[in-house]
Backbone of each chain as ProteinMPNN parsed JSONL, in Angstrom:
{"seq_chain_A": "MTEYQWTDLFVGLRHGFSAAFTEEMMKNFENLSGDVNPLHVDHEYAVHAGFVGPVLFGMMSSSLYSRLVGVYLPGKYALLQGIDIDFNSPCYVGERLNVEGEIIFLSDAFKRLEVKATIRKDSRQLVSKATIRVGFHG", "coords_chain_A": {"N_chain_A": [[-21.913, 13.826, 3.029], [-18.584, 13.407, 4.027], [-15.781, 15.71, 4.512], [-12.924, 15.43, 5.185], [-9.922, 16.84, 5.695], [-6.463, 16.166, 4.767], [-4.871, 16.399, 6.824], [-6.635, 15.941, 8.931], [-7.079, 13.277, 9.282], [-6.463, 9.999, 10.805], [-4.752, 7.127, 12.014], [-7.079, 4.547, 12.839], [-9.369, 5.98, 12.674], [-12.928, 5.774, 12.228], [-15.743, 4.582, 10.278], [-19.195, 3.912, 9.404], [-22.199, 2.634, 7.891], [-25.45, 1.554, 6.967], [-27.073, -0.559, 4.664], [-29.506, -1.691, 2.014], [-30.284, -3.927, -0.513], [-32.404, -4.012, -3.423], [-34.819, -5.761, -5.419], [-35.115, -4.486, -7.971], [-32.74, -3.102, -8.084], [-30.971, -5.458, -8.29], [-31.587, -6.187, -10.897], [-30.988, -4.093, -12.352], [-28.342, -4.09, -11.94], [-27.637, -6.584, -13.125], [-28.232, -5.832, -15.95], [-26.322, -3.635, -16.382], [-23.801, -5.071, -16.039], [-23.958, -7.177, -17.329], [-23.871, -9.75, -16.326], [-25.351, -12.804, -16.222], [-25.436, -14.903, -14.962], [-27.175, -17.84, -13.477], [-27.18, -18.224, -10.943], [-27.487, -15.708, -9.6], [-29.788, -14.766, -11.187], [-31.782, -16.39, -11.435], [-34.204, -17.748, -9.451], [-35.284, -20.37, -8.929], [-33.235, -21.961, -9.721], [-31.161, -21.01, -7.955], [-32.178, -21.876, -5.496], [-32.379, -24.586, -5.899], [-29.647, -25.063, -5.946], [-28.841, -24.738, -3.515], [-29.09, -22.291, -2.068], [-30.75, -19.608, -0.316], [-32.085, -18.178, -2.007], [-31.764, -16.206, -5.21], [-28.589, -15.21, -5.07], [-26.967, -12.282, -4.017], [-25.212, -10.149, -6.324], [-21.558, -10.362, -5.788], [-20.032, -8.152, -6.598], [-21.743, -6.139, -6.755], [-22.703, -6.023, -3.952], [-20.255, -5.317, -3.14], [-19.962, -2.637, -3.908], [-20.709, -1.034, -2.075], [-18.514, -0.505, -0.612], [-17.257, 1.355, -2.195], [-18.924, 3.373, -1.678], [-18.26, 3.756, 1.01], [-15.639, 4.822, 1.112], [-15.782, 6.969, -0.768], [-17.641, 8.671, 0.293], [-17.653, 8.729, 3.061], [-15.085, 7.898, 4.278], [-12.191, 8.626, 2.998], [-13.836, 10.55, 2.154], [-14.926, 13.439, 0.337], [-12.539, 13.809, -0.842], [-11.484, 11.53, -1.985], [-9.803, 9.197, -3.707], [-10.236, 6.013, -5.321], [-7.884, 3.598, -5.445], [-7.186, 0.84, -5.315], [-8.257, -2.473, -4.468], [-8.751, -5.139, -2.293], [-10.687, -7.954, -1.918], [-12.555, -10.461, 0.042], [-15.078, -12.642, -0.313], [-16.941, -13.833, 1.92], [-19.463, -15.034, 2.48], [-22.816, -15.662, 1.34], [-25.324, -13.104, 0.411], [-28.501, -11.504, 0.405], [-31.314, -10.041, -1.475], [-33.018, -7.673, 0.344], [-31.842, -8.024, 2.647], [-30.471, -6.422, 5.425], [-27.346, -4.748, 5.275], [-24.366, -4.084, 6.915], [-21.81, -1.83, 7.028], [-18.592, -1.109, 7.669], [-15.797, 0.616, 8.331], [-12.156, 1.373, 8.93], [-9.458, 3.435, 8.936], [-6.271, 2.055, 8.766], [-3.764, 2.633, 7.904], [-1.574, 5.378, 7.119], [0.167, 7.171, 4.506], [2.207, 10.11, 4.265], [3.802, 10.661, 2.176], [2.668, 10.375, -0.609], [0.148, 11.125, -0.034], [-1.59, 8.849, 0.831], [-3.839, 6.347, 1.844], [-5.031, 3.539, 3.73], [-7.788, 1.391, 4.27], [-9.449, -0.773, 6.28], [-11.924, -2.874, 5.8], [-15.426, -4.101, 6.48], [-18.409, -5.948, 5.692], [-21.237, -6.933, 7.06], [-23.824, -8.892, 7.99], [-26.978, -8.35, 9.924], [-26.979, -10.23, 11.93], [-24.266, -10.33, 12.508], [-22.934, -11.834, 10.925], [-20.265, -12.256, 8.57], [-20.144, -11.07, 5.63], [-18.368, -9.916, 3.595], [-14.933, -9.064, 3.372], [-12.576, -6.256, 3.067], [-9.566, -4.931, 2.01], [-8.663, -1.585, 1.244], [-7.189, 0.551, -0.802], [-6.45, 4.059, -0.999], [-6.278, 7.014, -2.519], [-5.618, 10.455, -2.036], [-6.787, 13.573, -3.004], [-7.229, 16.019, -2.252]], "CA_chain_A": [[-20.539, 13.654, 2.655], [-17.528, 14.073, 4.772], [-14.869, 16.497, 3.762], [-11.726, 15.453, 5.85], [-8.551, 17.275, 5.072], [-5.391, 15.218, 4.912], [-4.429, 16.382, 8.449], [-7.792, 15.491, 9.785], [-6.948, 11.728, 9.2], [-5.461, 9.505, 11.865], [-5.282, 5.836, 12.176], [-8.146, 4.403, 13.833], [-10.849, 6.864, 12.364], [-13.948, 4.881, 11.63], [-17.055, 5.41, 9.687], [-20.007, 2.965, 9.084], [-23.466, 2.683, 7.492], [-26.17, 0.224, 6.439], [-27.699, -0.518, 3.27], [-29.937, -2.979, 1.582], [-30.368, -3.941, -2.146], [-33.713, -4.461, -3.879], [-34.831, -6.696, -6.779], [-34.819, -3.767, -8.988], [-31.18, -2.815, -8.104], [-30.318, -6.716, -8.765], [-31.985, -6.338, -12.318], [-30.144, -3.086, -12.849], [-26.799, -4.69, -11.923], [-27.546, -7.584, -14.103], [-28.04, -5.225, -17.13], [-25.02, -3.008, -16.542], [-22.752, -5.802, -15.981], [-24.151, -8.412, -18.288], [-23.586, -11.093, -15.546], [-26.528, -13.419, -16.268], [-25.303, -16.262, -14.268], [-28.438, -18.193, -12.99], [-27.173, -18.196, -9.379], [-27.821, -14.545, -9.311], [-30.855, -14.167, -11.73], [-32.875, -17.453, -11.558], [-34.694, -18.217, -8.203], [-35.362, -21.813, -8.916], [-31.777, -22.507, -9.907], [-30.412, -20.786, -6.76], [-32.539, -22.546, -4.478], [-31.75, -26.097, -5.904], [-28.224, -25.105, -5.641], [-28.556, -24.875, -1.858], [-29.15, -21.088, -1.358], [-32.112, -19.344, 0.129], [-32.786, -17.608, -3.351], [-30.695, -15.662, -5.932], [-27.335, -14.644, -4.513], [-26.519, -10.895, -4.482], [-23.938, -10.185, -6.993], [-20.493, -9.768, -4.887], [-19.483, -6.91, -7.012], [-22.753, -5.315, -6.355], [-22.584, -5.632, -2.521], [-19.042, -4.463, -2.821], [-20.026, -1.226, -4.397], [-20.835, -0.22, -0.77], [-16.875, -0.018, -0.347], [-17.15, 2.735, -2.934], [-19.592, 4.495, -0.956], [-17.615, 4.063, 2.218], [-14.612, 5.598, 0.712], [-16.066, 8.258, -1.48], [-18.617, 9.605, 0.869], [-17.205, 8.788, 4.351], [-13.584, 7.771, 4.682], [-12.17, 10.178, 3.772], [-15.187, 11.389, 1.64], [-15.059, 13.968, -0.755], [-11.292, 13.949, -1.769], [-11.017, 10.34, -1.884], [-9.585, 8.5, -5.202], [-9.988, 4.722, -5.155], [-6.713, 2.95, -6.203], [-7.046, -0.442, -5.224], [-8.968, -3.097, -3.372], [-8.704, -6.672, -2.225], [-11.931, -8.612, -1.262], [-12.833, -11.759, 0.202], [-16.423, -12.883, -0.056], [-16.963, -14.827, 2.987], [-20.645, -15.681, 2.631], [-23.864, -15.119, 0.386], [-26.208, -12.286, 0.917], [-29.756, -11.615, -0.551], [-32.295, -8.964, -1.495], [-33.732, -7.137, 1.305], [-31.068, -8.042, 3.97], [-29.68, -5.255, 5.816], [-25.873, -4.763, 5.347], [-23.719, -3.003, 7.64], [-20.57, -1.566, 6.606], [-17.664, -0.522, 8.817], [-14.41, 0.753, 7.748], [-11.368, 1.915, 9.519], [-8.118, 3.537, 8.426], [-5.192, 1.387, 9.239], [-2.319, 3.092, 7.481], [-1.418, 6.726, 6.402], [1.499, 7.823, 4.161], [2.201, 11.378, 3.84], [4.526, 10.993, 0.923], [1.737, 10.329, -1.731], [-1.38, 11.106, 0.39], [-2.16, 7.563, 0.468], [-4.411, 5.726, 3.073], [-5.646, 2.149, 3.624], [-8.953, 1.199, 4.865], [-9.667, -2.121, 6.419], [-13.579, -2.934, 5.925], [-16.164, -5.246, 6.452], [-19.73, -6.001, 5.501], [-21.768, -7.771, 7.911], [-25.442, -8.927, 8.39], [-27.422, -7.884, 11.472], [-26.425, -11.25, 12.962], [-22.757, -10.292, 12.546], [-22.113, -12.86, 9.862], [-19.27, -11.668, 7.637], [-20.618, -11.29, 4.091], [-17.068, -9.829, 2.922], [-13.949, -8.046, 3.892], [-11.737, -5.785, 2.137], [-8.637, -3.814, 2.202], [-8.979, -0.651, 0.291], [-6.186, 1.619, -0.986], [-7.091, 5.289, -1.389], [-5.493, 8.309, -2.695], [-6.154, 11.724, -1.497], [-6.487, 14.486, -3.878], [-7.415, 17.518, -1.766]], "C_chain_A": [[-19.342, 14.146, 3.661], [-16.488, 14.8, 4.084], [-13.478, 16.543, 4.413], [-10.652, 15.999, 4.986], [-7.557, 16.154, 5.438], [-5.023, 15.123, 6.522], [-5.381, 16.128, 9.547], [-7.46, 13.956, 10.278], [-6.141, 11.327, 10.058], [-5.905, 7.988, 11.691], [-6.112, 5.311, 13.216], [-9.462, 5.208, 13.609], [-11.684, 5.88, 11.756], [-15.085, 5.405, 11.097], [-17.917, 3.984, 9.462], [-21.394, 3.539, 8.662], [-24.01, 1.528, 7.168], [-26.816, 0.58, 5.222], [-28.579, -1.783, 2.881], [-30.165, -2.887, 0.006], [-31.899, -4.658, -2.319], [-33.733, -5.266, -5.276], [-34.747, -5.843, -7.865], [-33.403, -3.327, -9.239], [-30.507, -4.203, -8.51], [-30.554, -6.599, -10.302], [-30.989, -5.385, -12.992], [-28.593, -3.463, -12.986], [-26.516, -5.845, -12.957], [-27.348, -6.85, -15.604], [-26.777, -4.6, -17.376], [-23.817, -3.905, -16.669], [-22.649, -6.967, -16.941], [-23.84, -9.727, -17.561], [-25.119, -11.818, -15.484], [-26.414, -14.774, -15.675], [-26.577, -16.626, -13.496], [-28.299, -18.21, -11.552], [-27.515, -16.779, -8.913], [-29.247, -13.97, -9.948], [-32.103, -15.217, -11.874], [-33.125, -18.122, -10.167], [-34.766, -19.635, -7.902], [-34.098, -22.592, -8.712], [-30.933, -22.334, -8.609], [-30.613, -21.678, -5.709], [-32.104, -24.153, -4.568], [-30.28, -26.142, -5.84], [-27.676, -24.855, -4.167], [-28.558, -23.337, -1.301], [-30.418, -20.691, -1.01], [-32.786, -18.619, -1.256], [-31.463, -17.073, -4.163], [-29.771, -14.51, -5.092], [-27.085, -13.116, -5.05], [-25.258, -11.1, -5.296], [-22.662, -9.746, -5.87], [-19.996, -8.487, -5.39], [-20.498, -5.798, -6.731], [-22.806, -4.901, -4.762], [-21.312, -4.826, -2.299], [-19.078, -3.019, -3.264], [-20.39, -0.442, -3.227], [-19.482, 0.079, -0.21], [-16.675, 1.235, -1.014], [-17.739, 3.661, -2.273], [-18.839, 4.83, 0.285], [-16.343, 5.014, 2.091], [-14.956, 7.067, 0.216], [-17.111, 9.0, -0.812], [-18.267, 9.604, 2.398], [-15.74, 8.756, 4.786], [-12.607, 7.519, 3.498], [-13.118, 10.984, 3.097], [-14.74, 11.968, 0.419], [-13.739, 14.047, -1.699], [-10.543, 12.688, -1.889], [-10.925, 9.732, -3.569], [-9.417, 6.946, -4.96], [-8.928, 4.227, -5.942], [-6.483, 1.695, -6.198], [-7.877, -1.177, -4.002], [-8.793, -4.449, -3.376], [-10.031, -7.138, -1.453], [-11.968, -9.929, -1.149], [-14.34, -11.795, 0.363], [-16.645, -14.101, 0.712], [-18.439, -15.663, 2.978], [-21.885, -14.968, 1.698], [-24.625, -14.166, 1.224], [-27.407, -12.118, -0.011], [-30.59, -10.316, -0.463], [-32.973, -8.827, -0.322], [-32.99, -7.327, 2.671], [-30.376, -6.867, 3.982], [-28.109, -5.567, 5.91], [-25.146, -3.67, 6.052], [-22.144, -2.835, 7.484], [-19.813, -0.836, 7.592], [-16.317, -0.512, 8.256], [-13.498, 1.681, 8.766], [-9.994, 2.219, 9.149], [-7.041, 2.96, 9.473], [-3.729, 1.851, 8.818], [-2.379, 4.43, 6.724], [-0.102, 6.887, 5.793], [1.341, 8.945, 3.585], [2.729, 11.636, 2.422], [3.714, 11.193, -0.414], [0.469, 10.605, -1.124], [-2.114, 9.723, 0.193], [-2.706, 6.932, 1.928], [-5.045, 4.37, 2.831], [-6.461, 2.165, 4.826], [-9.372, -0.264, 5.055], [-11.193, -2.119, 6.59], [-14.0, -3.959, 5.933], [-17.541, -5.016, 6.095], [-20.144, -7.033, 6.188], [-23.453, -7.763, 7.959], [-25.731, -8.485, 9.858], [-26.902, -9.035, 12.501], [-25.065, -11.334, 13.128], [-22.277, -11.091, 11.649], [-21.38, -11.992, 8.841], [-19.939, -11.894, 6.437], [-19.219, -10.893, 3.373], [-16.208, -9.038, 3.691], [-13.028, -7.568, 2.96], [-10.526, -5.048, 2.705], [-8.521, -2.861, 1.094], [-7.859, 0.47, 0.264], [-6.749, 2.814, -1.654], [-6.279, 6.309, -1.552], [-6.225, 9.476, -2.256], [-5.921, 12.842, -2.358], [-6.71, 15.991, -3.497], [-5.974, 18.378, -1.395]], "O_chain_A": [[-19.298, 15.329, 3.999], [-16.305, 14.442, 2.92], [-12.82, 17.573, 4.264], [-10.489, 15.703, 3.803], [-7.817, 15.325, 6.31], [-4.924, 14.119, 7.228], [-5.112, 16.092, 10.748], [-7.573, 13.557, 11.437], [-5.124, 11.98, 10.292], [-7.027, 7.619, 11.343], [-5.894, 5.587, 14.395], [-10.464, 5.062, 14.309], [-11.255, 5.174, 10.843], [-15.455, 6.549, 11.363], [-17.252, 2.954, 9.347], [-21.746, 4.676, 8.976], [-23.326, 0.512, 7.051], [-27.062, 1.715, 4.816], [-28.341, -2.854, 3.441], [-30.206, -1.808, -0.586], [-32.407, -5.535, -1.62], [-32.78, -5.347, -6.052], [-34.28, -6.371, -8.874], [-32.929, -3.196, -10.368], [-29.43, -4.093, -9.096], [-29.603, -6.959, -10.995], [-30.291, -5.706, -13.954], [-27.842, -3.187, -13.921], [-25.433, -6.026, -13.514], [-26.444, -7.22, -16.354], [-26.126, -4.879, -18.382], [-22.868, -3.535, -17.361], [-21.63, -7.568, -17.28], [-23.565, -10.729, -18.221], [-25.97, -11.365, -14.72], [-27.238, -15.662, -15.897], [-27.082, -15.713, -12.842], [-29.341, -18.21, -10.897], [-27.853, -16.693, -7.733], [-29.816, -12.991, -9.464], [-33.197, -14.905, -12.345], [-32.336, -18.973, -9.755], [-34.393, -20.102, -6.826], [-33.87, -23.503, -7.916], [-30.171, -23.205, -8.19], [-29.71, -22.213, -5.064], [-31.636, -24.819, -3.645], [-29.71, -27.222, -5.687], [-26.514, -24.791, -3.766], [-28.08, -23.122, -0.188], [-31.322, -21.433, -1.394], [-34.008, -18.593, -1.401], [-30.323, -17.42, -3.855], [-30.082, -13.403, -4.652], [-27.019, -12.808, -6.24], [-24.419, -11.973, -5.071], [-22.876, -8.783, -5.133], [-19.52, -7.713, -4.56], [-20.122, -4.649, -6.498], [-22.921, -3.741, -4.366], [-21.225, -3.889, -1.505], [-18.159, -2.272, -2.929], [-20.398, 0.785, -3.328], [-19.386, 0.936, 0.668], [-16.002, 2.128, -0.5], [-17.222, 4.776, -2.194], [-18.736, 6.002, 0.646], [-16.107, 5.877, 2.936], [-14.501, 8.102, 0.703], [-17.498, 10.022, -1.378], [-18.655, 10.602, 3.006], [-15.295, 9.565, 5.6], [-12.289, 6.395, 3.109], [-13.226, 12.155, 3.463], [-14.245, 11.286, -0.479], [-13.751, 14.267, -2.91], [-9.314, 12.622, -1.906], [-11.814, 9.835, -4.415], [-8.391, 6.618, -4.363], [-9.008, 4.405, -7.157], [-5.64, 1.25, -6.977], [-8.114, -0.68, -2.901], [-8.673, -5.005, -4.468], [-10.317, -6.611, -0.379], [-11.51, -10.643, -2.041], [-14.856, -11.002, 1.151], [-16.552, -15.231, 0.233], [-18.511, -16.807, 3.427], [-21.814, -13.774, 1.408], [-24.667, -14.251, 2.451], [-27.33, -12.568, -1.154], [-30.54, -9.605, 0.54], [-33.555, -9.818, 0.118], [-33.457, -6.85, 3.705], [-29.817, -6.319, 3.032], [-27.687, -6.529, 6.551], [-25.323, -2.482, 5.783], [-21.365, -3.723, 7.829], [-20.359, 0.005, 8.306], [-15.782, -1.51, 7.774], [-14.024, 2.624, 9.357], [-9.261, 1.238, 9.022], [-6.942, 3.276, 10.659], [-2.707, 1.447, 9.373], [-3.164, 4.576, 5.786], [0.848, 6.742, 6.562], [0.599, 9.095, 2.614], [2.315, 12.504, 1.653], [4.042, 12.062, -1.221], [-0.47, 10.252, -1.837], [-3.1, 9.581, -0.531], [-2.056, 7.037, 2.968], [-5.56, 4.133, 1.738], [-6.204, 2.633, 5.935], [-9.631, -0.943, 4.061], [-11.7, -1.412, 7.461], [-13.341, -4.914, 5.52], [-17.927, -3.849, 6.177], [-19.547, -8.101, 6.048], [-24.155, -6.752, 7.961], [-24.896, -8.312, 10.746], [-26.5, -8.805, 13.642], [-24.579, -12.25, 13.79], [-21.052, -11.087, 11.531], [-21.965, -11.04, 8.325], [-20.331, -13.044, 6.235], [-18.924, -11.662, 2.458], [-16.649, -8.358, 4.618], [-12.635, -8.316, 2.065], [-10.567, -4.596, 3.85], [-8.277, -3.323, -0.021], [-7.674, 1.203, 1.235], [-7.415, 2.723, -2.686], [-5.481, 6.531, -0.642], [-7.447, 9.418, -2.124], [-4.732, 13.134, -2.49], [-6.452, 16.954, -4.22], [-6.033, 19.546, -1.011]]}, "seq_chain_B": "MDNLLEELQPIFRDVLDQPNLIITRESNASTVEDWDSLAHVNLVTAIEKRYKIRFALGELQELKDVGDMIDLMKTKLGQK", "coords_chain_B": {"N_chain_B": [[21.853, -4.773, 7.006], [22.901, -4.539, 4.607], [21.734, -6.56, 3.081], [19.558, -5.321, 2.098], [18.689, -5.065, -0.732], [18.103, -7.551, -1.489], [16.162, -8.113, 0.401], [14.276, -6.471, -0.685], [13.48, -7.638, -3.008], [11.098, -9.505, -2.926], [9.083, -7.924, -2.177], [9.137, -5.986, -4.601], [8.286, -7.967, -6.533], [6.003, -8.861, -5.559], [4.361, -6.536, -5.436], [4.376, -5.504, -8.149], [3.434, -7.795, -9.431], [5.13, -9.67, -10.735], [6.552, -12.629, -10.599], [9.019, -13.739, -11.346], [10.665, -11.55, -11.319], [13.794, -9.709, -11.171], [15.129, -7.35, -9.465], [17.927, -4.966, -9.587], [20.486, -2.618, -8.181], [20.519, -0.733, -10.021], [17.906, -0.637, -11.282], [15.04, 0.991, -12.48], [11.967, 2.828, -13.13], [11.991, 3.062, -15.679], [13.191, 0.761, -16.603], [11.817, -1.377, -15.7], [9.125, -3.257, -16.227], [5.713, -2.352, -16.056], [5.915, -0.596, -13.925], [4.674, 1.683, -12.943], [2.913, 5.047, -12.256], [1.117, 4.463, -10.189], [1.99, 1.973, -9.328], [4.365, 2.652, -8.339], [3.493, 4.254, -6.041], [2.426, 2.297, -4.658], [4.75, 0.475, -4.294], [6.335, 2.234, -2.676], [4.619, 2.625, -0.305], [4.409, -0.011, 0.567], [6.997, -0.482, 1.242], [7.434, 1.528, 3.324], [5.538, 0.336, 5.135], [6.832, -2.211, 5.692], [9.246, -1.728, 6.726], [8.686, 0.193, 8.655], [9.183, 2.906, 8.374], [9.024, 6.348, 7.231], [8.735, 8.286, 4.44], [9.234, 11.464, 2.812], [7.843, 13.476, 0.447], [9.455, 15.191, -1.086], [12.037, 13.8, -0.653], [11.648, 11.456, -2.178], [11.451, 12.422, -4.803], [13.82, 12.747, -5.584], [15.058, 10.585, -6.002], [16.788, 8.228, -8.243], [16.95, 5.544, -8.919], [16.661, 2.118, -7.842], [18.73, 1.874, -6.305], [19.196, 4.196, -5.129], [17.229, 4.323, -3.556], [17.569, 2.467, -1.641], [19.686, 3.524, -0.443], [18.763, 5.621, 0.713], [16.904, 4.378, 2.526], [18.659, 2.974, 4.201], [19.75, 5.237, 5.265], [17.566, 6.262, 6.814], [16.831, 3.987, 8.351], [19.176, 3.887, 9.808], [18.761, 5.994, 11.384], [16.802, 5.33, 12.901]], "CA_chain_B": [[21.4, -3.511, 6.024], [23.559, -4.938, 3.164], [20.6, -7.355, 2.419], [18.197, -4.592, 1.733], [18.402, -5.249, -2.111], [17.534, -8.944, -1.445], [14.712, -7.997, 1.025], [13.15, -5.698, -1.618], [12.937, -8.469, -4.253], [9.824, -9.967, -2.809], [8.277, -6.661, -2.303], [8.879, -5.625, -5.797], [7.561, -9.111, -7.284], [4.358, -8.879, -5.23], [3.668, -5.293, -6.002], [4.403, -5.737, -9.67], [2.938, -8.908, -9.908], [6.096, -10.339, -11.611], [7.258, -13.718, -9.664], [10.49, -13.962, -11.511], [11.448, -10.372, -11.446], [15.051, -9.64, -10.444], [15.878, -5.925, -9.435], [19.334, -4.369, -9.347], [20.531, -1.263, -7.775], [20.282, 0.12, -11.322], [16.598, -0.903, -11.769], [14.074, 2.078, -12.299], [10.684, 2.858, -13.683], [12.203, 3.034, -17.278], [13.643, -0.294, -17.036], [11.044, -2.44, -15.215], [7.75, -3.317, -16.909], [4.586, -2.069, -15.464], [6.385, 0.327, -12.89], [3.971, 3.007, -13.418], [2.751, 5.904, -10.906], [0.382, 3.785, -9.095], [2.724, 1.068, -8.772], [5.418, 3.347, -7.57], [2.936, 4.599, -4.807], [2.272, 1.023, -4.028], [6.062, 0.101, -3.841], [6.736, 3.15, -1.427], [3.768, 2.542, 0.826], [4.682, -1.394, 1.032], [8.447, -0.417, 2.028], [7.186, 2.191, 4.572], [4.948, -0.603, 5.925], [7.529, -3.14, 6.038], [10.306, -1.188, 7.683], [8.163, 1.137, 9.719], [9.682, 4.184, 8.05], [8.303, 7.096, 6.33], [9.484, 8.996, 3.292], [8.712, 12.769, 2.427], [7.651, 13.562, -1.076], [10.694, 15.696, -1.716], [13.075, 12.749, -0.748], [11.448, 10.382, -3.143], [11.501, 12.815, -5.948], [15.471, 12.902, -5.897], [15.648, 9.218, -6.362], [16.724, 7.928, -9.706], [16.921, 4.075, -9.206], [16.579, 1.489, -6.69], [19.94, 2.015, -5.341], [19.161, 5.512, -4.408], [16.145, 4.206, -2.678], [18.3, 1.654, -0.687], [20.723, 4.399, 0.267], [17.687, 6.542, 1.442], [16.509, 3.685, 3.464], [19.798, 2.859, 5.037], [19.934, 6.519, 6.103], [16.279, 6.224, 7.725], [16.939, 2.989, 9.323], [20.01, 4.207, 10.809], [18.247, 7.138, 12.368], [15.769, 4.859, 14.052]], "C_chain_B": [[21.993, -3.74, 4.655], [22.7, -5.967, 2.425], [19.405, -6.715, 1.891], [17.886, -4.805, 0.276], [17.594, -6.707, -2.252], [16.218, -8.924, -0.672], [13.848, -7.367, 0.214], [12.755, -6.482, -2.772], [11.506, -8.925, -3.972], [8.657, -8.931, -2.716], [8.019, -6.189, -3.71], [8.076, -6.668, -6.694], [6.213, -9.001, -6.967], [3.81, -7.612, -5.78], [3.333, -5.173, -7.336], [3.938, -6.937, -10.326], [3.708, -9.65, -10.906], [6.975, -11.337, -10.603], [8.564, -13.838, -9.96], [11.288, -12.736, -11.507], [12.612, -10.322, -10.541], [15.448, -8.021, -10.5], [17.437, -5.757, -9.165], [19.205, -2.967, -8.729], [20.166, -0.211, -8.951], [18.721, 0.183, -11.88], [15.819, 0.557, -11.707], [12.851, 1.869, -13.09], [10.758, 2.846, -15.109], [12.478, 1.651, -17.589], [12.758, -1.747, -16.48], [9.557, -2.183, -15.703], [6.71, -3.052, -15.66], [4.838, -1.053, -14.049], [5.85, 1.663, -13.276], [3.83, 3.911, -11.985], [2.21, 5.153, -9.838], [1.233, 2.666, -8.441], [3.799, 1.657, -7.935], [4.836, 3.831, -5.899], [2.772, 3.367, -3.646], [3.68, 0.432, -3.34], [6.447, 0.927, -2.578], [5.908, 2.883, -0.35], [4.222, 0.973, 1.429], [6.133, -1.343, 1.84], [8.064, 0.488, 3.335], [6.509, 1.165, 5.566], [5.975, -1.676, 6.575], [8.535, -2.885, 6.801], [9.926, -0.238, 8.711], [8.985, 2.6, 9.622], [8.841, 5.057, 7.336], [9.176, 8.075, 5.507], [8.628, 10.66, 3.156], [8.6, 12.71, 0.792], [8.942, 14.14, -1.616], [11.742, 14.769, -1.673], [12.855, 11.843, -1.979], [11.657, 11.036, -4.677], [13.117, 12.977, -6.318], [15.92, 11.39, -6.203], [15.518, 8.838, -7.854], [16.616, 6.29, -9.969], [16.87, 3.428, -7.833], [17.7, 1.633, -5.734], [19.964, 3.192, -4.58], [18.182, 5.289, -3.339], [16.81, 3.314, -1.332], [19.165, 2.364, 0.165], [19.761, 5.201, 1.299], [17.052, 5.66, 2.692], [17.457, 3.383, 4.502], [19.909, 4.166, 5.986], [18.755, 6.477, 7.362], [16.563, 5.179, 8.694], [18.172, 3.174, 10.276], [19.598, 5.146, 11.886], [17.403, 6.561, 13.461], [16.535, 4.29, 15.452]], "O_chain_B": [[21.563, -3.142, 3.668], [22.933, -6.214, 1.242], [18.454, -7.296, 1.368], [16.686, -4.717, 0.014], [16.639, -6.894, -3.005], [15.271, -9.623, -1.032], [12.65, -7.633, 0.319], [11.821, -6.119, -3.488], [10.693, -8.695, -4.867], [7.512, -9.123, -3.125], [6.86, -5.986, -4.072], [7.27, -6.245, -7.524], [5.322, -9.024, -7.817], [2.847, -7.642, -6.547], [2.222, -4.81, -7.72], [4.006, -7.121, -11.541], [3.139, -10.22, -11.837], [7.918, -10.917, -9.932], [9.361, -14.033, -9.042], [12.506, -12.809, -11.674], [12.574, -10.751, -9.388], [16.009, -7.533, -11.482], [18.02, -6.578, -8.458], [18.18, -2.287, -8.718], [19.64, 0.89, -8.79], [18.386, 0.948, -12.785], [16.103, 1.251, -10.73], [12.689, 0.807, -13.691], [9.744, 2.647, -15.779], [12.115, 1.216, -18.682], [13.029, -2.902, -16.809], [8.949, -1.12, -15.585], [6.887, -3.477, -14.518], [3.924, -0.848, -13.25], [6.489, 2.56, -13.825], [4.398, 3.651, -10.924], [2.709, 5.15, -8.712], [1.208, 2.447, -7.23], [4.092, 1.131, -6.862], [5.505, 3.787, -4.866], [2.895, 3.367, -2.421], [3.76, 0.024, -2.181], [6.834, 0.363, -1.554], [6.499, 2.894, 0.73], [4.36, 0.809, 2.641], [6.371, -2.009, 2.847], [8.462, 0.055, 4.416], [6.889, 1.144, 6.736], [5.951, -1.957, 7.773], [8.847, -3.743, 7.626], [10.731, 0.125, 9.569], [9.336, 3.262, 10.598], [7.87, 4.545, 6.78], [10.216, 8.567, 5.947], [7.44, 10.787, 3.451], [9.247, 11.946, 0.076], [9.483, 13.581, -2.569], [12.494, 14.809, -2.647], [13.794, 11.527, -2.709], [11.974, 10.319, -5.626], [13.447, 13.362, -7.44], [17.05, 11.111, -6.605], [14.526, 9.023, -8.559], [16.256, 5.831, -11.053], [17.015, 4.091, -6.805], [17.57, 1.516, -4.515], [20.609, 3.293, -3.537], [18.232, 5.95, -2.302], [16.497, 3.567, -0.168], [19.422, 1.993, 1.311], [20.015, 5.354, 2.494], [16.737, 6.225, 3.739], [17.108, 3.519, 5.674], [20.113, 4.127, 7.199], [19.0, 6.625, 8.559], [16.536, 5.486, 9.885], [18.176, 2.668, 11.399], [19.999, 5.103, 13.049], [17.254, 7.032, 14.589], [15.865, 3.899, 16.407]]}, "name": "protein", "num_of_chains": 2, "seq": "MTEYQWTDLFVGLRHGFSAAFTEEMMKNFENLSGDVNPLHVDHEYAVHAGFVGPVLFGMMSSSLYSRLVGVYLPGKYALLQGIDIDFNSPCYVGERLNVEGEIIFLSDAFKRLEVKATIRKDSRQLVSKATIRVGFHGMDNLLEELQPIFRDVLDQPNLIITRESNASTVEDWDSLAHVNLVTAIEKRYKIRFALGELQELKDVGDMIDLMKTKLGQK"}
């Protein structure tokens, strides 16, 4: 986990990491969210609807944005205050997802930063993009 | 610069998610619904980005309403 101080941060600072989700994680997210939509939990239904298989929950893949700000950018002293997300394309269990984030705005008055972030597959296909508003409590 | 109040209307409407909101120089967090602490941060940063100006926390703590904010903005924009 990074431990940036406020004065360490600058526009253009970037971090990234990769992750993948498992069947077990999908089941866990289904249980905790209560989202039992068949597109996410029924293989046959998802394929019939034109997808490769059950589509990863968007809010589950987007949990990687939580990791991005809470662990890396800015890390320890982050407080997630808001996020706008577009879901551009579906992704699936086992696919490697590459998360990249960059600070695009800093406001000293309330120690607020904004991060522009993306999640892409190895093919560079865009899975989602987000603008994340982060408070800093250090 | 005299149009600042009008220019701020869409910013307040967007941040507070109230399409029909009309703010006046006398508007403040007590008179506008949902103008809470997070909304306040969002308003200030939206103004900073829109006008490419920066506020100090001490300056903001002295403001009592939108009119004070506009006066502070005028000072900063005049300094640019």
